[in-house]
N, C-alpha and C positions, 0 to 999 in steps of 0.2 A: 330579705334573704340572708340567712346566716351562713358564714364561711367557716367550715370546720376543718382545721388542719389535721393531716395525718402524718405519721412518721415514716411509714413504708411507702413503696411505690403503688400499692393497692390495698383495699380493705373490702371485706365482705359486707354486703348490704345489711345483713342482720346486725353486725357489729357497728356499722355506721349509724343505723337508726338509734341505737343505744347511746353512742358517743355524742350524737347531735341532740340528745334528749328528745327525740321524736318517739321513742318507745321506752317504757320503764324497765322492761325485762326482755329476755329472748323470747319468752312465750307471748308477750305483748307484740313484739315485732312479727312473730309468726301469724298472729291474729290479723294484724294490719295487712300483711301480704295475702293471706287467705281471703280477706274481705275485698281485695282489689283496690285498697286505699292508697297504694304506693305506685308512683311512676318514676322512671329514671330517664332523663333526657326526653321527657314528653311521652314515653311509651310505657304502658302498663307492665308491671313487673311483679312476679309472684315467687321468685326464687330467693330464699334467704342467703344462699351462697354466692349470688351474683357478685362478681368482682367489680369494684368501682375504682376508678383512677382519678387523679386530680382533674378538675374541670367538670366532672359529672354533676348533673343537677338532679336532686331528689325532691319530690313533692309528696306530701302525705296529707290526705283528706281526713282531718280529724273532726269530731263533733263541734269543736270551737272554730273551725275554718281550716283552710289550706295552709300548711306550713311548708316553707321551702328552705333547702340547705344545699350548699355547694361543697363538693369535696375539695379540700385544699391540700 
């Protein structure tokens, strides 16, 4: 699991996916969310604007396997 530090108190999920290198672009982040490939704290998530805070766990089901990152 990758720990990704943030500078503010929260970050939007779409931004986090790019920051953590889980999505190449905002459009790619939207695709992942639309495809149901993203979970936050074990729950499916489809909102790019979902606010994440430190300690949140994000999982993305990519063709190469599941990738996990924690908001720091």
